[in-house]
C-alpha positions as semicolon CSV with decimal commas, in nm:
position;residue;x (nm);y (nm);z (nm)
1;M;-0,538;0,856;-1,928
2;A;-0,569;0,709;-1,535
3;T;-0,774;0,849;-1,259
4;Q;-0,608;1,053;-1,021
5;H;-0,724;0,916;-0,684
6;T;-0,591;1,243;-0,517
7;P;-0,919;1,445;-0,447
8;T;-0,955;1,717;-0,515
9;A;-1,184;2,024;-0,249
10;S;-1,489;1,935;-0,333
11;A;-1,380;1,532;-0,431
12;V;-1,472;1,294;-0,157
13;S;-1,136;1,082;-0,143
14;D;-1,029;0,701;-0,191
15;Y;-0,922;0,721;0,159
16;E;-1,287;0,895;0,258
17;R;-1,482;0,661;0,034
18;I;-1,426;0,281;0,153
19;G;-1,414;0,472;0,577
20;G;-1,102;0,575;0,619
21;D;-0,904;0,550;0,886
22;P;-1,099;0,216;1,043
23;A;-1,086;0,091;0,711
24;V;-0,716;0,107;0,634
25;E;-0,694;-0,100;0,955
26;V;-0,900;-0,380;0,801
27;V;-0,738;-0,383;0,452
28;S;-0,420;-0,265;0,572
29;D;-0,463;-0,618;0,834
30;R;-0,602;-0,829;0,532
31;L;-0,279;-0,696;0,332
32;C;-0,047;-0,771;0,619
33;D;-0,185;-1,177;0,647
34;L;-0,173;-1,221;0,285
35;V;0,154;-1,067;0,218
36;L;0,247;-1,266;0,542
37;R;0,122;-1,637;0,398
38;D;0,302;-1,580;0,053
39;E;0,671;-1,688;0,220
40;P;0,922;-1,558;-0,020
41;L;0,737;-1,187;0,055
42;A;0,730;-1,302;0,395
43;A;1,112;-1,312;0,343
44;C;1,139;-0,964;0,292
45;F;1,003;-0,842;0,655
46;D;1,246;-1,111;0,829
47;G;1,396;-0,888;1,122
48;M;1,075;-0,665;1,182
49;G;0,861;-0,679;1,484
50;L;0,468;-0,748;1,355
51;A;0,349;-0,425;1,451
52;Q;0,641;-0,280;1,277
53;I;0,509;-0,445;0,953
54;E;0,183;-0,360;1,037
55;R;0,223;-0,019;1,038
56;H;0,372;-0,038;0,688
57;H;0,089;-0,183;0,508
58;Q;-0,146;0,040;0,697
59;Q;0,100;0,324;0,551
60;L;0,059;0,168;0,180
61;V;-0,327;0,121;0,168
62;A;-0,366;0,518;0,333
63;H;-0,100;0,646;0,116
64;A;-0,238;0,452;-0,207
65;L;-0,642;0,605;-0,090
66;G;-0,470;0,916;-0,067
67;A;-0,496;1,042;0,275
68;P;-0,435;1,313;0,347
69;A;-0,100;1,430;0,437
70;G;-0,078;1,442;0,751
71;A;-0,204;1,070;0,808
72;G;0,129;0,939;0,852
73;R;0,293;0,930;0,528
74;E;0,663;0,879;0,450
75;D;0,867;0,903;0,192
76;L;0,798;0,597;0,011
77;R;1,171;0,540;-0,107
78;Q;1,321;0,570;0,284
79;A;0,993;0,277;0,390
80;H;1,108;0,065;0,151
81;A;1,505;0,164;0,154
82;C;1,559;-0,147;0,382
83;L;1,343;-0,363;0,255
84;P;1,500;-0,620;-0,029
85;L;1,200;-0,605;-0,247
86;D;1,217;-0,723;-0,677
87;P;0,974;-0,548;-0,913
88;D;0,833;-0,911;-0,866
89;H;0,773;-0,810;-0,476
90;V;0,573;-0,499;-0,590
91;D;0,353;-0,597;-0,862
92;Q;0,201;-0,976;-0,596
93;V;0,203;-0,678;-0,314
94;A;-0,043;-0,412;-0,499
95;C;-0,237;-0,821;-0,603
96;Y;-0,281;-0,843;-0,278
97;L;-0,438;-0,530;-0,225
98;A;-0,646;-0,489;-0,480
99;Q;-0,785;-0,823;-0,246
100;A;-0,793;-0,743;0,064
101;L;-1,010;-0,390;-0,095
102;H;-1,196;-0,714;-0,330
103;D;-1,237;-0,923;0,016
104;V;-1,369;-0,585;0,250
105;G;-1,690;-0,435;-0,035
106;A;-1,462;-0,179;-0,214
107;E;-1,579;-0,007;-0,576
108;P;-1,377;-0,140;-0,835
109;E;-1,258;0,151;-0,974
110;V;-1,158;0,257;-0,578
111;I;-0,954;-0,058;-0,664
112;A;-0,824;0,023;-1,025
113;R;-0,703;0,318;-0,873
114;V;-0,512;0,204;-0,617
115;G;-0,342;-0,021;-0,951
116;D;-0,322;0,290;-1,119
117;A;-0,167;0,495;-0,755
118;L;0,047;0,110;-0,684
119;A;0,226;0,111;-1,086
120;T;0,275;0,482;-1,046
121;A;0,504;0,429;-0,760
122;R;0,606;0,046;-0,867
123;D;0,974;0,226;-0,945
124;E;1,044;0,450;-0,604
125;V;0,969;0,138;-0,409
126;V;1,198;-0,088;-0,689
127;A;1,461;0,253;-0,670
128;S;1,520;0,254;-0,333
129;V;1,652;-0,088;-0,283
130;G;2,035;-0,017;-0,223
131;D;1,977;0,250;-0,101
132;D;2,103;0,164;0,250
133;Q;2,414;-0,064;0,050
Protein backbone atom coordinates (compact mmCIF):
# COMPACT_ATOMS: atom_id res chain seq x y z
CA MET A 1 0.00 0.00 0.00
CA ALA A 2 1.43 3.39 -1.03
CA THR A 3 2.05 6.01 1.62
CA GLN A 4 -0.26 8.98 1.21
CA HIS A 5 1.60 12.22 0.46
CA THR A 6 -1.26 14.47 1.56
CA PRO A 7 -0.76 15.65 5.13
CA THR A 8 -3.10 15.01 8.00
CA ALA A 9 -3.79 17.77 10.51
CA SER A 10 -0.72 16.91 12.58
CA ALA A 11 1.60 15.59 9.86
CA VAL A 12 4.14 17.63 7.95
CA SER A 13 3.57 17.46 4.19
CA ASP A 14 6.37 16.68 1.79
CA TYR A 15 5.82 20.20 0.44
CA GLU A 16 6.67 21.59 3.88
CA ARG A 17 9.36 18.98 4.50
CA ILE A 18 11.43 20.11 1.50
CA GLY A 19 11.00 23.81 2.32
CA GLY A 20 7.75 25.02 0.74
CA ASP A 21 7.60 27.50 -2.13
CA PRO A 22 11.34 28.34 -2.21
CA ALA A 23 12.26 24.66 -2.55
CA VAL A 24 9.50 24.05 -5.09
CA GLU A 25 10.97 26.84 -7.20
CA VAL A 26 14.45 25.28 -7.11
CA VAL A 27 13.12 21.79 -7.90
CA SER A 28 10.87 23.05 -10.69
CA ASP A 29 13.72 25.06 -12.23
CA ARG A 30 15.83 21.89 -12.29
CA LEU A 31 12.92 19.88 -13.67
CA CYS A 32 12.28 22.46 -16.37
CA ASP A 33 15.94 22.35 -17.38
CA LEU A 34 15.89 18.56 -17.64
CA VAL A 35 12.64 18.50 -19.61
CA LEU A 36 13.70 21.20 -22.07
CA ARG A 37 17.00 19.39 -22.75
CA ASP A 38 15.01 16.31 -23.76
CA GLU A 39 14.04 16.98 -27.40
CA PRO A 40 10.90 14.78 -27.50
CA LEU A 41 9.61 16.33 -24.26
CA ALA A 42 10.63 19.85 -25.23
CA ALA A 43 8.61 19.46 -28.45
CA CYS A 44 5.47 18.97 -26.32
CA PHE A 45 5.88 22.55 -25.11
CA ASP A 46 6.28 24.13 -28.56
CA GLY A 47 4.38 27.38 -28.71
CA MET A 48 4.58 28.01 -24.97
CA GLY A 49 6.76 30.74 -23.54
CA LEU A 50 9.44 29.92 -20.97
CA ALA A 51 7.50 31.64 -18.16
CA GLN A 52 4.43 29.51 -18.92
CA ILE A 53 6.53 26.32 -19.01
CA GLU A 54 8.17 27.24 -15.69
CA ARG A 55 4.77 27.95 -14.10
CA HIS A 56 3.48 24.62 -15.37
CA HIS A 57 6.40 22.77 -13.76
CA GLN A 58 6.06 24.69 -10.49
CA GLN A 59 2.43 23.63 -10.27
CA LEU A 60 3.35 20.04 -11.04
CA VAL A 61 6.01 19.94 -8.34
CA ALA A 62 3.76 21.64 -5.77
CA HIS A 63 0.91 19.25 -6.55
CA ALA A 64 3.13 16.16 -6.38
CA LEU A 65 4.49 17.27 -3.00
CA GLY A 66 1.04 17.81 -1.51
CA ALA A 67 1.03 21.60 -1.46
CA PRO A 68 -1.94 23.31 0.20
CA ALA A 69 -4.99 23.69 -2.03
CA GLY A 70 -4.40 27.43 -2.46
CA ALA A 71 -0.87 27.02 -3.81
CA GLY A 72 -1.75 27.54 -7.48
CA ARG A 73 -2.90 23.98 -8.08
CA GLU A 74 -4.83 23.41 -11.27
CA ASP A 75 -7.01 20.55 -12.47
CA LEU A 76 -4.67 17.98 -14.04
CA ARG A 77 -6.82 17.44 -17.11
CA GLN A 78 -7.11 21.16 -17.76
CA ALA A 79 -3.40 21.78 -17.21
CA HIS A 80 -2.37 19.09 -19.71
CA ALA A 81 -5.16 19.27 -22.29
CA CYS A 82 -3.07 21.41 -24.64
CA LEU A 83 0.04 19.23 -24.38
CA PRO A 84 0.57 16.28 -26.75
CA LEU A 85 1.78 13.93 -24.02
CA ASP A 86 1.79 10.17 -24.24
CA PRO A 87 2.42 7.71 -21.38
CA ASP A 88 6.16 7.59 -22.13
CA HIS A 89 6.40 11.38 -21.86
CA VAL A 90 4.64 11.34 -18.50
CA ASP A 91 6.90 8.56 -17.22
CA GLN A 92 9.99 10.48 -18.35
CA VAL A 93 8.83 13.64 -16.57
CA ALA A 94 8.35 11.55 -13.41
CA CYS A 95 11.93 10.27 -13.74
CA TYR A 96 13.21 13.81 -14.21
CA LEU A 97 11.26 15.01 -11.19
CA ALA A 98 12.78 12.23 -9.09
CA GLN A 99 16.21 13.30 -10.34
CA ALA A 100 15.52 16.97 -9.57
CA LEU A 101 14.37 16.08 -6.05
CA HIS A 102 17.45 13.92 -5.54
CA ASP A 103 19.68 16.74 -6.83
CA VAL A 104 18.36 19.09 -4.14
CA GLY A 105 18.78 16.51 -1.38
CA ALA A 106 15.19 15.38 -0.87
CA GLU A 107 14.82 12.30 1.30
CA PRO A 108 14.31 9.01 -0.57
CA GLU A 109 10.92 8.59 1.12
CA VAL A 110 9.77 11.95 -0.26
CA ILE A 111 10.95 11.00 -3.75
CA ALA A 112 9.09 7.67 -3.52
CA ARG A 113 5.85 9.34 -2.42
CA VAL A 114 6.12 11.86 -5.26
CA GLY A 115 6.61 8.97 -7.68
CA ASP A 116 3.49 7.31 -6.28
CA ALA A 117 1.52 10.56 -6.65
CA LEU A 118 2.60 10.97 -10.26
CA ALA A 119 1.84 7.34 -11.06
CA THR A 120 -1.66 7.86 -9.68
CA ALA A 121 -2.13 11.01 -11.78
CA ARG A 122 -0.64 9.49 -14.96
CA ASP A 123 -3.91 8.24 -16.43
CA GLU A 124 -5.62 11.56 -15.85
CA VAL A 125 -2.78 13.47 -17.53
CA VAL A 126 -2.67 11.16 -20.53
CA ALA A 127 -6.47 11.01 -20.79
CA SER A 128 -6.51 14.77 -21.24
CA VAL A 129 -4.73 14.48 -24.58
CA GLY A 130 -7.29 15.00 -27.28
CA ASP A 131 -9.84 16.67 -24.99
CA ASP A 132 -9.42 19.89 -26.98
CA GLN A 133 -9.78 18.20 -30.36
